[in-house]
Structure formats: C-alpha cells, structure tokens
C-alpha positions as CSV (number, residue, x, y, z in Angstrom):
1,M,-6.5,3.1,-8.6
2,Y,-4.9,-0.3,-8.0
3,K,-2.8,-2.5,-10.2
4,N,-0.8,-4.9,-8.1
5,A,0.2,-5.5,-4.5
6,E,2.8,-7.5,-2.7
7,L,3.3,-8.1,1.1
8,F,6.7,-8.1,2.6
9,D,7.5,-9.6,6.1
10,N,11.3,-9.8,5.7
11,N,13.3,-6.6,5.9
12,A,16.2,-7.7,3.8
13,L,13.9,-8.6,0.8
14,L,11.9,-5.4,1.5
15,F,14.9,-3.1,1.4
16,E,16.1,-4.8,-1.8
17,A,12.7,-4.1,-3.5
18,M,12.6,-0.5,-2.2
19,L,16.1,0.3,-3.5
20,K,15.2,-1.2,-6.9
21,D,12.1,1.0,-7.1
22,I,14.0,4.1,-6.0
23,E,16.5,3.4,-8.8
24,S,13.6,3.4,-11.3
25,A,12.1,6.7,-10.1
26,T,11.7,9.4,-12.9
27,N,9.7,12.0,-11.1
28,Y,9.8,11.9,-7.3
29,V,10.7,9.9,-4.2
30,Y,9.1,10.8,-0.9
31,L,10.2,9.0,2.3
32,E,8.4,9.4,5.6
33,T,9.6,7.3,8.6
34,Y,10.0,7.2,12.3
35,R,13.5,5.8,12.4
36,L,16.5,6.0,10.0
37,N,19.8,5.0,11.5
38,D,23.4,5.8,10.8
39,D,24.3,2.3,9.8
40,T,24.7,0.2,6.6
41,V,20.9,0.2,5.9
42,G,20.6,4.0,6.5
43,H,23.7,4.6,4.3
44,K,22.2,2.5,1.4
45,F,19.0,4.5,1.3
46,R,20.8,7.8,1.8
47,D,23.2,7.1,-1.1
48,A,20.4,5.8,-3.4
49,L,18.4,9.0,-2.7
50,A,21.4,11.2,-3.2
51,I,21.8,9.7,-6.7
52,K,18.2,10.4,-7.6
53,A,18.5,14.0,-6.3
54,R,21.6,14.5,-8.5
55,Q,19.6,13.3,-11.4
56,G,17.0,16.0,-10.8
57,I,14.4,13.8,-9.2
58,D,12.3,15.5,-6.5
59,V,13.6,13.8,-3.3
60,R,11.9,14.7,0.0
61,I,12.6,13.0,3.3
62,L,10.6,13.5,6.6
63,V,12.0,11.7,9.6
64,D,10.9,12.0,13.2
65,S,13.5,13.9,15.3
66,W,13.0,11.6,18.3
67,G,13.0,8.3,16.5
68,T,15.8,9.2,14.1
69,S,19.0,9.9,16.0
70,V,21.2,11.2,13.1
71,S,21.9,14.9,12.6
72,S,21.2,16.8,9.4
73,S,24.8,16.4,8.3
74,F,24.1,12.7,7.7
75,F,21.9,13.8,4.8
76,T,24.4,16.2,3.3
77,P,24.9,14.1,0.1
78,I,21.1,14.5,-0.6
79,I,20.8,18.1,0.4
80,R,23.8,19.4,-1.6
81,N,22.3,17.7,-4.7
82,G,19.0,19.5,-4.4
83,G,17.0,17.0,-2.2
84,S,15.2,18.2,0.9
85,V,15.2,16.7,4.4
86,R,13.1,17.7,7.4
87,F,13.0,16.6,11.0
88,F,9.5,16.3,12.4
89,K,9.1,18.3,15.7
90,K,12.4,18.8,17.5
91,F,12.6,17.3,21.0
92,K,11.8,20.0,23.6
93,F,12.9,20.0,27.2
94,F,11.3,21.3,30.4
95,L,7.6,22.2,30.1
96,A,7.0,20.1,27.0
97,L,8.8,17.0,28.2
98,F,5.7,15.0,29.2
99,T,3.3,16.6,26.8
100,K,4.2,17.6,23.3
101,N,7.3,15.4,23.1
102,H,5.1,12.3,23.1
103,R,3.4,13.5,19.9
104,R,5.7,11.7,17.4
105,N,5.4,11.1,13.7
106,H,5.3,7.3,13.6
107,R,4.1,7.0,10.0
108,K,6.0,4.9,7.5
109,L,5.6,5.6,3.8
110,L,7.7,5.4,0.7
111,L,6.1,7.0,-2.4
112,I,7.5,6.8,-5.9
113,D,6.2,8.6,-9.1
114,N,2.5,8.4,-8.3
115,R,2.7,4.7,-9.1
116,I,4.2,2.9,-6.1
117,T,3.4,3.1,-2.4
118,Y,5.0,1.2,0.5
119,I,3.0,1.3,3.7
120,G,3.6,-0.7,6.8
121,S,5.7,-1.3,9.9
122,S,9.4,-1.2,8.9
123,N,12.0,1.4,9.9
124,Y,15.4,1.7,8.2
125,S,18.0,0.2,10.5
126,V,20.3,-2.8,10.9
127,Y,18.9,-3.0,14.5
128,S,15.6,-4.3,13.1
129,L,16.9,-6.2,10.1
130,G,15.9,-9.6,11.5
131,W,12.4,-8.6,12.8
132,R,9.2,-9.9,11.3
133,E,7.3,-7.0,9.7
134,S,4.3,-6.3,7.5
135,V,4.7,-3.9,4.6
136,L,2.5,-3.6,1.6
137,R,3.8,-2.6,-1.8
138,I,0.9,-1.4,-3.8
139,E,1.0,-0.1,-7.4
140,G,-1.5,2.3,-8.9
141,K,-2.9,5.8,-8.7
142,I,-3.7,5.4,-5.0
143,T,-0.2,6.7,-4.5
144,Q,-1.3,10.2,-5.4
145,Y,-3.6,10.2,-2.4
146,F,-0.8,9.1,-0.1
147,K,1.3,11.9,-1.7
148,K,-1.3,14.4,-0.4
149,T,-1.0,13.0,3.2
150,F,2.8,13.2,2.9
151,N,2.8,16.8,1.7
152,D,0.5,17.8,4.5
153,S,2.9,16.4,7.0
154,Y,5.9,17.8,5.2
155,L,4.6,21.4,5.2
156,I,3.8,21.6,8.9
157,Y,6.7,19.5,10.2
158,L,7.6,22.1,12.9
159,K,4.1,22.7,14.2
160,Y,2.6,20.9,17.1
161,H,-1.0,20.8,15.7
162,F,-2.1,19.7,12.3
163,N,-5.0,21.5,10.6
164,K,-7.8,19.7,12.3
165,F,-10.0,19.6,9.2
166,S,-7.6,18.2,6.6
167,F,-6.0,15.7,8.9
168,K,-9.1,14.2,10.3
169,K,-10.6,13.2,7.0
170,N,-10.6,9.6,5.9
171,I,-9.6,9.3,2.2
172,H,-11.8,6.9,0.2
173,V,-10.2,5.4,-2.8
174,G,-12.3,2.6,-4.4
175,D,-12.3,-0.4,-2.1
176,F,-9.7,1.2,0.1
177,K,-9.7,3.8,2.9
178,I,-6.7,5.8,4.1
179,I,-7.1,6.7,7.8
180,Q,-4.8,9.3,9.3
181,D,-4.5,9.9,13.0
182,I,-3.3,12.9,15.0
183,P,-2.7,13.1,18.7
184,S,-6.0,13.3,20.4
185,I,-7.7,11.9,23.6
186,Y,-11.2,12.2,22.0
187,F,-11.0,11.6,18.2
188,Q,-8.6,8.6,17.7
189,R,-9.9,7.6,14.2
190,I,-7.9,4.4,14.0
191,R,-9.0,3.2,17.4
192,K,-12.6,3.9,16.4
193,E,-12.2,2.1,13.1
194,Y,-10.7,-1.0,14.8
195,T,-13.5,-1.0,17.5
196,K,-16.2,-0.9,14.7
197,L,-14.5,-3.7,12.7
198,I,-14.2,-5.9,15.8
199,N,-17.8,-5.3,16.8
200,Q,-19.0,-6.2,13.3
201,A,-16.9,-9.4,13.1
202,K,-18.9,-12.6,12.7
203,N,-16.3,-15.4,12.5
204,E,-12.7,-14.4,13.0
205,I,-10.4,-11.6,14.1
206,L,-6.6,-11.9,13.5
207,I,-4.3,-9.2,14.8
208,E,-0.5,-8.8,14.7
209,T,1.0,-6.1,16.9
210,P,4.4,-5.7,18.7
211,Y,2.8,-3.8,21.6
212,F,-0.6,-4.8,22.9
213,L,-2.1,-2.4,25.4
214,P,-5.6,-1.6,24.2
215,G,-7.8,0.8,26.2
216,Y,-11.1,-0.2,27.8
217,K,-13.4,0.1,24.7
218,L,-11.1,-2.1,22.6
219,R,-10.6,-4.6,25.4
220,K,-14.3,-4.8,25.8
221,A,-14.9,-5.2,22.0
222,L,-12.4,-8.0,21.8
223,M,-13.8,-9.8,24.8
224,D,-17.4,-9.4,23.6
225,A,-16.3,-10.9,20.3
226,G,-14.7,-13.9,22.1
227,E,-17.9,-14.4,24.1
228,R,-20.2,-14.4,21.1
229,G,-18.2,-17.2,19.5
230,V,-15.8,-15.2,17.2
231,S,-12.3,-16.7,16.9
232,V,-10.1,-14.0,18.3
233,K,-6.3,-14.4,18.0
234,I,-3.8,-11.7,19.0
235,L,-0.2,-12.4,17.8
236,V,2.5,-10.5,19.8
237,P,6.2,-11.0,20.4
238,K,7.1,-13.0,23.5
239,H,9.9,-10.5,24.0
240,S,9.5,-7.2,22.2
241,D,12.1,-4.4,22.1
242,V,10.3,-2.5,24.9
243,K,10.3,-4.7,28.0
244,L,8.2,-2.4,30.1
245,V,5.3,-2.8,27.6
246,D,5.7,-6.6,27.8
247,M,5.4,-6.5,31.6
248,L,2.3,-4.3,31.6
249,R,0.7,-6.3,28.8
250,N,1.0,-9.5,30.8
251,K,-1.3,-8.0,33.5
252,Y,-4.3,-8.3,31.2
253,L,-3.6,-11.8,29.7
254,G,-5.6,-13.7,32.2
255,M,-8.6,-11.5,31.7
256,F,-8.5,-12.1,27.9
257,Y,-8.0,-15.8,28.4
258,K,-11.2,-16.1,30.4
259,K,-13.2,-14.3,27.6
260,N,-11.9,-16.6,24.8
261,V,-9.4,-14.2,23.4
262,E,-6.2,-16.1,22.4
263,V,-3.0,-14.2,22.9
264,I,-0.2,-16.1,21.0
265,F,3.5,-15.4,21.5
266,Y,5.9,-15.2,18.5
267,T,9.2,-16.6,19.8
268,P,12.1,-16.4,17.2
269,N,12.7,-12.6,17.5
270,N,10.7,-9.4,17.6
271,L,7.3,-9.4,15.8
272,H,7.0,-5.8,14.6
273,A,4.2,-6.4,12.1
274,K,1.0,-4.2,12.5
275,C,-1.9,-5.7,10.6
276,L,-5.5,-6.9,11.1
277,L,-7.8,-9.2,9.2
278,I,-11.6,-9.5,10.0
279,D,-13.6,-12.5,8.7
280,N,-11.0,-12.9,5.9
281,E,-12.8,-9.9,4.2
282,I,-11.4,-6.7,5.6
283,F,-7.7,-5.9,6.2
284,S,-5.8,-3.1,7.8
285,I,-2.1,-2.5,7.5
286,G,0.0,0.5,8.5
287,S,2.1,2.1,11.2
288,A,-0.3,2.0,14.2
289,N,0.4,-0.3,17.2
290,F,-2.5,-1.7,19.2
291,D,-1.8,0.5,22.3
292,Y,-2.6,3.8,24.1
293,R,0.5,5.5,22.7
294,S,-0.3,5.0,19.1
295,F,-4.0,5.9,19.4
296,R,-3.5,8.9,21.7
297,Y,-0.2,10.5,21.0
298,Q,1.2,9.6,17.6
299,Y,0.7,10.6,14.0
300,E,-0.2,7.3,12.4
301,I,-1.5,6.1,9.0
302,I,-3.2,2.9,8.0
303,L,-4.8,1.5,4.9
304,V,-8.1,-0.4,5.4
305,G,-9.8,-2.2,2.6
306,S,-11.4,-5.3,1.1
307,H,-9.5,-7.0,-1.7
308,P,-9.3,-10.8,-2.2
309,K,-5.5,-10.9,-3.0
310,I,-4.4,-8.6,-0.2
311,N,-6.7,-10.4,2.2
312,Q,-5.2,-13.7,1.2
313,D,-1.6,-12.3,1.4
314,I,-2.2,-11.0,4.9
315,R,-3.9,-14.3,6.0
316,S,-1.0,-16.3,4.6
317,H,1.5,-14.0,6.4
318,I,-0.4,-14.4,9.7
319,M,-0.6,-18.2,9.3
320,K,3.1,-18.4,8.7
321,T,3.7,-16.3,11.8
322,M,1.7,-18.7,13.9
323,Q,4.0,-21.5,12.9
324,D,6.6,-19.9,15.1
325,C,4.3,-19.1,18.0
326,E,3.5,-20.6,21.4
327,A,0.2,-20.4,23.3
328,F,-0.4,-18.4,26.5
329,D,0.0,-20.6,29.5
330,F,-2.8,-19.6,31.9
331,E,-1.7,-21.8,34.8
332,K,1.9,-20.5,34.6
333,W,0.5,-16.9,34.5
334,L,-1.5,-17.5,37.7
335,T,1.7,-18.5,39.6
336,R,4.0,-15.7,38.3
337,P,6.1,-14.1,41.1
338,F,4.5,-11.6,43.5
339,L,7.1,-9.0,42.6
340,E,6.1,-9.3,38.9
341,K,2.4,-8.8,39.8
342,A,3.3,-5.8,42.0
343,F,5.4,-4.2,39.2
344,E,2.5,-4.6,36.8
345,W,0.3,-2.5,39.2
346,L,3.0,0.1,39.7
347,M,3.3,0.5,35.9
348,L,-0.4,1.1,35.3
349,P,-0.2,4.9,35.5
350,L,2.4,4.9,32.7
351,R,0.3,2.8,30.3
352,Y,-0.7,5.9,28.3
353,L,2.9,6.7,27.5
354,L,4.4,3.3,26.7
C-alpha cells in the first residue's frame, strides 16, 4: 500500500514536483482543491492538465466555487480537450447565505495513476507561494482509496448533503487511516480523532495550524494534557491571512498558558501547515484547520497513521518551523489594550464561522 513518502513545506518545490508527476501520468490525474487562482501558478497547472487531456489521459478537476474565483472559461483548454471541471456547490444568496454557503469543500488532493497521492495544506496560487505548508507526497496503492473519496465528491458536487453512510466511514489502509469529514454539529470525525489522540498522549503533542480556535472539548483535552505533564506545543502564525481569527484566538492564549499549553508564533510569513504529531508515534496531515469552521462546516480530509519515516519527516518539519518562532508573552498579553479585549468579546458569537 505504501512505497515512499516525501514531505513538502515549500510551495515552489512542491509545485515543481507536482507538475513533474502530472507530466508522467499515463492513466488519470484528479485534482481537488479549495483555491486555484487565475495567476501564473494557476496557469501552469491548467496548461499542464490541458496537455494531459489532449493526450487522452482522464483529467478531472473539482474546485470549490467560493474559494476559487475563476470562471469555467478559465478551464476551456482542459474542457475542449476532453477533461472535466466541476465547481463544488455554487454560492447561494438570501436564505442560504449564513447556512449552506459555509459548507465548503476545503479538501486538497492531487491523485495520479493509482500510484501517487499529494495530501496536505496547499492551494494553487501566487498569493500563497511564500507560505510555509505541509503536503505529503505518498507513493503506493493507497492512492486508489483516495481515488474513491475523490469520485464520491465529484459525483455529488452540486448537492448539499453527502450520502451519510459512505462519507462517514473511515478508510483503513494498513498502518494508515483516511478520515473524511462532512458538515455536522454532532459527528465531526476529525475533531473526535484529534481529541482521542490528545487524551491518549503520554509525552508530547505537536500541532501546526494557521487558525487555532478549538471548541470546548479540544481546549479541555489540550489543557488536561498540559496539566498531566505532557509537553504541548501549538505552532501558529503570528499574523495569518485572516486577521479576525488572530484577534479571537488571542482571547484564549492566557488560559492555555496557565495550563502549560505553549502557543508559539511563526514570524517570517503565514504558517499554513496543518499537521499533528503525538509522542513521535502518530501523525496527522491534511486539509483541516484546528478551528470550529473546519470541524463543523467544511468537507475535509486527513491522513492519520504510524510510520517511522513520515513521523520523523513531520517532526523535522516542525522543529525547523520552531527555529523561526517566538514564544507567547503572557505579561504583554495581560496588558493589551482595553479596546482589543472588548473586540475579542464582541467577536465571540462569530467564532463558529471564522
């Protein structure tokens, strides 16, 4: 099921590897992403996929219609050569504005020939070219299982509810587990998996996430771990691309600090990586952020497993991230301006949607 794996944290190197693998495709190329922009990065992938379509390769693209701002005409070179492009759930106004429109396809997969899978955090845009990411390239038959998840999404791209049975099943593949999430207040498979792993941790919890707004159960699990002596480190960007999330996140930092949960700020640019490592034994990597929005309202996918090389690659990645981080300053946080504190309270009702 597994032959080789490589972790990418640099988008320039990642895109170069992806394009090379696309060029080698002889059967199919399936791409599922939240954002693909009309810029030089988007053009490179569109043109590479158009070439494969012209060669008779099965090319399918599924993009989220909210995250991806381009029109269908952008993909004309692919479509006219036999490829297929679908936009996941068109944005609806009026009655659906604050309900169904928040249910976005946030998954990020590139699948090639039942032999190569890319899963992780990266979108396809110049805008995010310099961000620090986490994307796993994995070779082996596990790709055929990701192909099933892609085809399920691809077939129901205009519907607002997945089949509740097929889309709530975890897929076990050797030492790996593919977890798919659908919008739900009650089920939230990824959140439950993270809570279980955190509760079971004995020595160390390492988390990278661009947006850190965990709900009550996850907050409690993290603080309980800190209090029982587990080293808990949460790496987040000092300034993400969503400032409102940063402001609301800051409200909880003092509480975590008092319970021995270290929040560490990445400073060079945006940390967009989404990965987790427990006791250097169990890893998770995929599209899900550590926040209400991902767990409640978005279609997400992660890979969880135990594999020495991948564990070590993720650990090395996180340790390298830490080299460009600064610690949370509790005393400075206590003396932050009153208006900032007031704004944090005013933002609380929106925490589920950010």
